[in-house]
C-alpha positions as a Markdown table, in Angstrom:
| # | Residue | x | y | z |
|---|---|---|---|---|
| 1 | Met | 24.1 | 19.0 | -6.7 |
| 2 | Ile | 24.2 | 15.3 | -7.6 |
| 3 | Arg | 20.5 | 15.0 | -6.7 |
| 4 | Ala | 19.0 | 17.6 | -9.0 |
| 5 | Leu | 21.5 | 16.6 | -11.4 |
| 6 | Ile | 19.5 | 13.0 | -11.4 |
| 7 | Leu | 16.1 | 14.6 | -11.0 |
| 8 | Leu | 17.2 | 16.7 | -14.0 |
| 9 | Leu | 18.3 | 13.2 | -15.9 |
| 10 | Phe | 15.3 | 11.4 | -15.0 |
| 11 | Leu | 12.9 | 14.3 | -16.1 |
| 12 | Gly | 14.8 | 14.2 | -19.6 |
| 13 | Thr | 14.3 | 10.8 | -20.1 |
| 14 | Ala | 11.1 | 10.1 | -18.7 |
| 15 | Leu | 8.7 | 13.0 | -19.6 |
| 16 | Pro | 8.8 | 12.7 | -23.6 |
| 17 | Gly | 7.3 | 8.9 | -23.1 |
| 18 | Leu | 5.0 | 9.9 | -20.5 |
| 19 | Thr | 3.7 | 13.0 | -22.7 |
| 20 | Gln | 3.1 | 11.0 | -25.8 |
| 21 | Gly | 1.2 | 8.5 | -23.7 |
| 22 | Leu | -0.9 | 11.2 | -22.4 |
| 23 | Met | -1.3 | 12.6 | -25.8 |
| 24 | Glu | -2.4 | 9.3 | -27.4 |
| 25 | Arg | -6.0 | 8.8 | -27.6 |
| 26 | Lys | -5.9 | 5.3 | -28.8 |
| 27 | Arg | -4.6 | 2.8 | -26.6 |
| 28 | Pro | -1.7 | 0.5 | -27.8 |
| 29 | Glu | -2.3 | -3.3 | -27.5 |
| 30 | Ile | -1.2 | -3.4 | -23.8 |
| 31 | Ile | -4.6 | -5.5 | -23.6 |
| 32 | Pro | -6.5 | -6.3 | -27.2 |
| 33 | Leu | -10.1 | -6.8 | -27.1 |
| 34 | Asn | -10.9 | -7.0 | -30.7 |
| 35 | Gly | -11.6 | -10.6 | -30.6 |
| 36 | Gln | -8.4 | -11.9 | -29.2 |
| 37 | Ala | -8.4 | -11.3 | -25.4 |
| 38 | Arg | -11.5 | -12.5 | -23.2 |
| 39 | Arg | -13.0 | -9.8 | -20.8 |
| 40 | Ile | -12.3 | -11.6 | -17.7 |
| 41 | Gly | -9.1 | -12.4 | -16.7 |
| 42 | Phe | -6.9 | -13.0 | -13.2 |
| 43 | Tyr | -4.4 | -12.5 | -11.4 |
| 44 | Phe | -2.0 | -13.0 | -8.1 |
| 45 | Ala | 0.6 | -10.8 | -6.9 |
| 46 | Pro | 2.9 | -11.8 | -4.2 |
| 47 | Gly | 4.6 | -9.4 | -1.6 |
| 48 | Ile | 5.5 | -7.5 | 1.2 |
| 49 | Thr | 4.2 | -4.9 | 3.6 |
| 50 | Tyr | 5.9 | -2.3 | 5.9 |
| 51 | Thr | 4.6 | -0.1 | 8.4 |
| 52 | Leu | 6.2 | 3.5 | 7.8 |
| 53 | Ser | 6.7 | 5.8 | 11.2 |
| 54 | Arg | 7.2 | 9.1 | 11.2 |
| 55 | Phe | 11.1 | 10.3 | 11.3 |
| 56 | Arg | 11.6 | 12.6 | 14.2 |
| 57 | Ser | 10.5 | 11.8 | 17.9 |
| 58 | Glu | 9.3 | 14.6 | 20.5 |
| 59 | Glu | 8.8 | 14.8 | 24.0 |
| 60 | Glu | 5.1 | 14.7 | 24.7 |
| 61 | Glu | 2.7 | 15.3 | 27.7 |
| 62 | Val | 0.8 | 12.1 | 27.7 |
| 63 | Phe | -1.6 | 12.5 | 30.8 |
| 64 | Arg | -2.0 | 14.8 | 33.4 |
| 65 | Gly | -4.5 | 14.7 | 36.5 |
| 66 | Gly | -4.1 | 17.1 | 39.4 |
| 67 | Asp | -0.7 | 16.6 | 40.8 |
| 68 | Thr | 0.0 | 13.3 | 38.5 |
| 69 | Ser | 1.3 | 13.8 | 35.0 |
| 70 | Phe | 3.0 | 11.6 | 32.8 |
| 71 | Thr | 5.1 | 13.0 | 29.9 |
| 72 | Ala | 7.2 | 10.8 | 27.6 |
| 73 | Thr | 9.3 | 9.8 | 23.9 |
| 74 | Tyr | 7.8 | 7.8 | 22.1 |
| 75 | Asp | 10.1 | 6.4 | 19.6 |
| 76 | Pro | 7.6 | 4.1 | 16.8 |
| 77 | Lys | 9.4 | 1.5 | 14.5 |
| 78 | Gly | 8.5 | 0.0 | 11.6 |
| 79 | Arg | 8.7 | -3.7 | 10.2 |
| 80 | Ile | 8.1 | -5.8 | 7.2 |
| 81 | Gly | 5.2 | -8.7 | 7.2 |
| 82 | Pro | 4.3 | -10.6 | 4.5 |
| 83 | Tyr | 1.5 | -10.0 | 1.9 |
| 84 | Phe | -0.2 | -11.8 | -1.0 |
| 85 | Glu | -3.5 | -11.3 | -3.1 |
| 86 | Val | -5.6 | -13.6 | -6.0 |
| 87 | Gly | -8.8 | -12.0 | -8.2 |
| 88 | Leu | -10.2 | -11.5 | -11.3 |
| 89 | Ser | -10.0 | -8.6 | -13.1 |
| 90 | Trp | -12.5 | -7.4 | -15.8 |
| 91 | Tyr | -10.8 | -5.5 | -19.0 |
| 92 | Thr | -13.1 | -2.6 | -20.1 |
| 93 | Arg | -13.8 | -2.1 | -24.1 |
| 94 | Asp | -13.4 | 2.0 | -23.4 |
| 95 | Pro | -10.2 | 2.8 | -21.6 |
| 96 | Val | -10.6 | 6.8 | -21.6 |
| 97 | Ile | -11.1 | 6.4 | -18.2 |
| 98 | Val | -10.4 | 3.0 | -16.6 |
| 99 | Asp | -8.7 | 0.2 | -18.8 |
| 100 | Tyr | -9.5 | -2.4 | -16.0 |
| 101 | Leu | -11.4 | -3.1 | -12.6 |
| 102 | Asp | -10.5 | -6.1 | -10.8 |
| 103 | Leu | -12.1 | -7.8 | -7.4 |
| 104 | Gly | -10.0 | -9.6 | -5.2 |
| 105 | Ile | -8.8 | -11.1 | -1.1 |
| 106 | Ala | -5.9 | -11.0 | 0.4 |
| 107 | Tyr | -3.5 | -11.6 | 3.2 |
| 108 | Lys | -1.6 | -9.1 | 5.1 |
| 109 | Gly | 0.3 | -9.1 | 7.9 |
| 110 | Leu | 1.7 | -5.9 | 9.5 |
| 111 | Arg | 4.5 | -5.5 | 11.9 |
| 112 | Gly | 5.9 | -3.1 | 14.2 |
| 113 | Ala | 7.5 | -1.7 | 17.3 |
| 114 | Glu | 7.5 | 1.6 | 19.7 |
| 115 | Ser | 10.2 | 2.3 | 22.5 |
| 116 | Phe | 9.5 | 5.1 | 25.0 |
| 117 | Ser | 11.1 | 7.0 | 27.8 |
| 118 | Gly | 9.6 | 9.4 | 30.2 |
| 119 | Thr | 8.9 | 10.7 | 33.7 |
| 120 | Tyr | 6.3 | 10.1 | 35.7 |
| 121 | Thr | 5.2 | 13.1 | 38.4 |
| 122 | Leu | 3.5 | 12.5 | 41.6 |
| 123 | Ser | 3.0 | 15.2 | 43.8 |
| 124 | Asp | 7.0 | 16.1 | 44.4 |
| 125 | Thr | 8.1 | 11.9 | 43.3 |
| 126 | Val | 9.5 | 12.3 | 39.9 |
| 127 | Leu | 10.1 | 8.3 | 38.6 |
| 128 | Pro | 12.4 | 7.9 | 34.9 |
| 129 | Met | 10.3 | 5.0 | 33.0 |
| 130 | Phe | 11.1 | 3.5 | 30.3 |
| 131 | Gly | 9.3 | 0.4 | 27.8 |
| 132 | Asp | 9.0 | -0.8 | 24.9 |
| 133 | Gly | 6.8 | -3.0 | 23.0 |
| 134 | Ser | 5.9 | -5.1 | 19.4 |
| 135 | Phe | 2.9 | -5.8 | 17.5 |
| 136 | Thr | 1.7 | -8.4 | 14.9 |
| 137 | Asp | -1.3 | -8.2 | 13.0 |
| 138 | Asn | -2.8 | -10.6 | 10.4 |
| 139 | Arg | -5.7 | -9.7 | 8.4 |
| 140 | Leu | -7.7 | -10.8 | 5.9 |
| 141 | Thr | -8.6 | -8.2 | 3.3 |
| 142 | Leu | -11.5 | -8.1 | 0.5 |
| 143 | His | -10.2 | -5.4 | -2.1 |
| 144 | Phe | -12.1 | -3.5 | -5.5 |
| 145 | Asn | -10.1 | -1.6 | -8.0 |
| 146 | Ala | -10.1 | 0.9 | -10.7 |
| 147 | Asn | -7.0 | 0.7 | -13.2 |
| 148 | Lys | -5.9 | 3.3 | -15.2 |
| 149 | Phe | -3.1 | 2.4 | -17.6 |
| 150 | Ile | -0.9 | 5.6 | -19.2 |
| 151 | Pro | 1.5 | 4.7 | -21.8 |
| 152 | Thr | 5.4 | 5.4 | -21.3 |
| 153 | Trp | 7.2 | 3.0 | -24.0 |
| 154 | Gln | 6.7 | 0.2 | -26.3 |
| 155 | Tyr | 4.5 | -2.1 | -24.0 |
| 156 | Gln | 5.3 | -0.4 | -20.7 |
| 157 | Phe | 2.9 | 2.1 | -19.1 |
| 158 | Val | 2.1 | 3.7 | -15.9 |
| 159 | Gln | -0.7 | 2.5 | -13.6 |
| 160 | Phe | -2.8 | 4.4 | -11.1 |
| 161 | Thr | -4.9 | 2.5 | -9.3 |
| 162 | Leu | -7.7 | 3.7 | -6.9 |
| 163 | Gly | -9.6 | 1.1 | -4.7 |
| 164 | Val | -11.7 | 0.6 | -1.3 |
| 165 | Asn | -10.3 | -2.2 | 1.0 |
| 166 | Ala | -12.6 | -4.1 | 3.9 |
| 167 | Asp | -9.7 | -5.6 | 6.3 |
| 168 | Leu | -10.8 | -8.5 | 9.0 |
| 169 | Leu | -8.7 | -9.3 | 11.6 |
| 170 | Gln | -7.6 | -13.0 | 11.9 |
| 171 | Ser | -5.2 | -12.7 | 14.8 |
| 172 | Ala | -3.0 | -10.2 | 16.4 |
| 173 | Ser | -0.6 | -10.1 | 19.0 |
| 174 | Glu | 1.1 | -6.9 | 21.6 |
| 175 | Asp | 3.5 | -7.4 | 23.7 |
| 176 | Tyr | 4.9 | -4.4 | 25.5 |
| 177 | Thr | 7.4 | -4.0 | 29.3 |
| 178 | Ala | 8.2 | -0.8 | 31.1 |
| 179 | Asp | 11.1 | -0.6 | 33.1 |
| 180 | Gly | 12.1 | -3.9 | 32.0 |
| 181 | Gln | 9.4 | -5.9 | 33.3 |
| 182 | Ser | 6.4 | -6.8 | 32.0 |
| 183 | Tyr | 3.8 | -4.5 | 32.7 |
| 184 | Asn | 1.4 | -5.1 | 35.7 |
| 185 | Gly | -1.4 | -1.9 | 35.8 |
| 186 | Ser | 1.0 | -0.1 | 38.2 |
| 187 | Gln | 3.6 | 1.3 | 36.4 |
| 188 | Leu | 2.3 | 4.1 | 34.3 |
| 189 | Pro | -0.7 | 6.1 | 34.0 |
| 190 | Tyr | -2.3 | 3.8 | 31.3 |
| 191 | Thr | -2.4 | 0.9 | 30.1 |
| 192 | Pro | 0.6 | 0.1 | 27.2 |
| 193 | Gly | -1.4 | -0.1 | 23.4 |
| 194 | Tyr | -3.9 | 2.1 | 24.4 |
| 195 | Arg | -3.7 | 6.0 | 23.5 |
| 196 | Val | -5.0 | 8.7 | 26.2 |
| 197 | Leu | -7.4 | 11.4 | 24.6 |
| 198 | Asn | -9.2 | 13.5 | 26.7 |
| 199 | Gly | -8.4 | 12.1 | 29.8 |
| 200 | Ser | -9.6 | 8.3 | 28.4 |
| 201 | Glu | -8.4 | 5.9 | 27.0 |
| 202 | Ser | -9.5 | 5.0 | 23.3 |
| 203 | Ala | -8.4 | 1.2 | 21.3 |
| 204 | Ser | -5.2 | 1.1 | 19.8 |
| 205 | Thr | -7.0 | -1.1 | 16.8 |
| 206 | Thr | -10.5 | -2.9 | 15.5 |
| 207 | Asp | -11.5 | -5.8 | 14.7 |
| 208 | Leu | -12.5 | -4.4 | 10.9 |
| 209 | Trp | -11.0 | -1.7 | 8.9 |
| 210 | Gly | -12.4 | -0.1 | 6.0 |
| 211 | Gln | -10.5 | 2.5 | 3.5 |
| 212 | Val | -9.5 | 4.1 | 1.1 |
| 213 | His | -6.6 | 3.2 | -0.9 |
| 214 | Phe | -4.0 | 4.7 | -3.3 |
| 215 | Lys | -1.8 | 2.3 | -5.5 |
| 216 | Leu | 0.9 | 3.3 | -8.4 |
| 217 | Gly | 2.9 | 0.9 | -11.0 |
| 218 | Tyr | 5.0 | 0.5 | -13.2 |
| 219 | Gly | 3.9 | -2.3 | -15.8 |
| 220 | Phe | 5.3 | -4.0 | -18.4 |
| 221 | Lys | 3.6 | -6.7 | -21.3 |
| 222 | Val | 6.4 | -9.4 | -21.0 |
| 223 | Thr | 4.4 | -11.8 | -23.3 |
| 224 | Gly | 1.3 | -11.9 | -25.1 |
| 225 | Lys | -0.9 | -13.2 | -22.2 |
| 226 | Leu | 1.5 | -11.8 | -19.3 |
| 227 | Leu | 1.6 | -8.5 | -18.0 |
| 228 | Ile | 4.0 | -8.0 | -14.9 |
| 229 | Ile | 2.9 | -4.8 | -12.4 |
| 230 | Pro | 5.5 | -4.0 | -9.4 |
| 231 | Ala | 3.4 | -1.3 | -7.3 |
| 232 | Val | 3.4 | 0.4 | -4.1 |
| 233 | Glu | -0.2 | 1.1 | -2.4 |
| 234 | Thr | -1.2 | 3.3 | 1.0 |
| 235 | Pro | -4.7 | 4.1 | 2.5 |
| 236 | Val | -5.7 | 7.3 | 2.1 |
| 237 | Phe | -8.8 | 7.6 | 4.4 |
| 238 | Ser | -10.1 | 5.1 | 6.8 |
| 239 | Phe | -13.7 | 4.7 | 7.1 |
| 240 | Val | -13.7 | 2.5 | 10.0 |
| 241 | Pro | -12.0 | 3.4 | 12.3 |
| 242 | Glu | -12.6 | 7.2 | 11.8 |
| 243 | Asp | -9.2 | 9.3 | 10.2 |
| 244 | Asp | -9.6 | 11.7 | 12.7 |
| 245 | Gly | -6.8 | 13.4 | 9.6 |
| 246 | Arg | -4.2 | 10.7 | 9.9 |
| 247 | Phe | -4.6 | 10.6 | 5.3 |
| 248 | Gly | -4.9 | 6.6 | 6.1 |
| 249 | Ala | -2.3 | 6.4 | 8.9 |
| 250 | Leu | -3.4 | 3.8 | 11.9 |
| 251 | Gln | -2.3 | 3.3 | 15.3 |
| 252 | Trp | -0.4 | 1.3 | 17.2 |
| 253 | Phe | 0.5 | 1.7 | 20.6 |
| 254 | Ser | 0.8 | 4.9 | 21.2 |
| 255 | Ser | 2.1 | 6.1 | 17.5 |
| 256 | Asp | 0.6 | 5.9 | 14.1 |
| 257 | Tyr | 1.7 | 4.2 | 11.0 |
| 258 | Arg | 1.0 | 4.1 | 7.6 |
| 259 | Pro | 1.1 | 0.6 | 5.9 |
| 260 | Leu | 2.2 | 0.2 | 2.2 |
| 261 | Ile | 2.4 | -2.5 | 0.6 |
| 262 | Phe | 4.5 | -3.4 | -2.2 |
| 263 | Ser | 3.8 | -6.5 | -4.8 |
| 264 | Val | 4.6 | -7.0 | -8.2 |
| 265 | Arg | 1.2 | -8.5 | -10.0 |
| 266 | Phe | 1.0 | -11.1 | -12.1 |
| 267 | Leu | -1.9 | -10.1 | -14.6 |
| 268 | Phe | -3.3 | -13.0 | -17.2 |
| 269 | Leu | -4.9 | -12.3 | -20.4 |
| 270 | Arg | -7.3 | -15.3 | -21.4 |
| 271 | Pro | -7.3 | -15.8 | -25.3 |
| 272 | Arg | -10.2 | -16.5 | -27.0 |
| 273 | Lys | -10.4 | -20.0 | -28.6 |
| 274 | Gly | -8.9 | -20.7 | -31.7 |
| 275 | Phe | -7.3 | -17.5 | -31.5 |
| 276 | Asp | -3.5 | -15.8 | -29.0 |
| 277 | Cys | -3.0 | -12.8 | -27.7 |
| 278 | Pro | -0.2 | -11.1 | -29.9 |
| 279 | Pro | 3.2 | -10.7 | -28.1 |
| 280 | Pro | 4.9 | -7.7 | -28.4 |
| 281 | Ile | 7.9 | -8.5 | -30.7 |
| 282 | Lys | 11.1 | -6.9 | -32.3 |
| 283 | His | 11.9 | -7.2 | -35.9 |
| 284 | Lys | 15.2 | -6.0 | -36.6 |
| 285 | Gly | 15.5 | -4.5 | -33.2 |
| 286 | Gln | 12.9 | -2.5 | -33.5 |
| 287 | Met | 8.9 | -3.2 | -32.0 |
| 288 | Lys | 6.5 | -4.0 | -34.6 |
| 289 | Thr | 3.0 | -2.8 | -34.3 |
| 290 | Tyr | -0.3 | -5.3 | -35.2 |
| 291 | Arg | -2.9 | -4.7 | -37.6 |
| 292 | Gln | -5.7 | -3.6 | -36.3 |
| 293 | Asp | -7.4 | -7.5 | -35.8 |
| 294 | Gly | -4.1 | -8.4 | -34.1 |
| 295 | Tyr | -3.4 | -11.5 | -35.5 |
| 296 | Glu | -0.1 | -10.6 | -37.7 |
| 297 | Pro | 2.0 | -7.7 | -37.9 |
| 298 | Gln | 2.3 | -5.1 | -40.4 |
| 299 | Lys | 4.1 | -4.9 | -43.7 |
């Protein structure tokens, strides 16, 4: 009941502003391009990553061959990693479809863990087994994005982003133990860090990723030259490795994880020589708008 009331309260306050932004054909002066700001700007964004895993684990038959089988329950856990990006932005003059494009490079550190418990059956012998592992995956990523603003309140907006990224592996480490001891190749019917598919092992991760991603943010124009946009990003489809119906989730060990990127983008406008971008101002407690030239407030 309380959650329903909170949701209704949120919809009642957010929808009017969002609807107004959707219905407006003319863009508010979030990015002024009528002589004030240059078409090319720049940005940087610190943040963190998190590997989201499934919420519930169930027992599964991992391997079966003749009188040998291995049944286990895997319990993946996400961990926090570092993230930082920097790049150039290009502002479009016709914001009907896209407000700005960006091209950048980023460092992405992904972390996670997995534990398991199961039984290894050989003929009439049943052996209980358990183990756990952790992984670290550090990548250099190149991204290209198309961004759209939906104005909500004065100098505030929702940002929708659709883009592509190519990630190159820089360093990685995987540590897996079984029965409390380091894996020696004979304790399990397959190697930790690999998934058994149709009787054969497939690699946990690849050196190169190619993905389509989606980002959702909520931004603020805090000065005439600076926009701050907190956002969350996740891949929605993978070209490399093959997506296999995971919708962007990736595999480490015997579990799938969805990378999430939480970042705060600092987007800088570059005013033309001799001019300054009009900042958001307040006059007697109310926001003032600017003339078409953007250099002085209306009377």
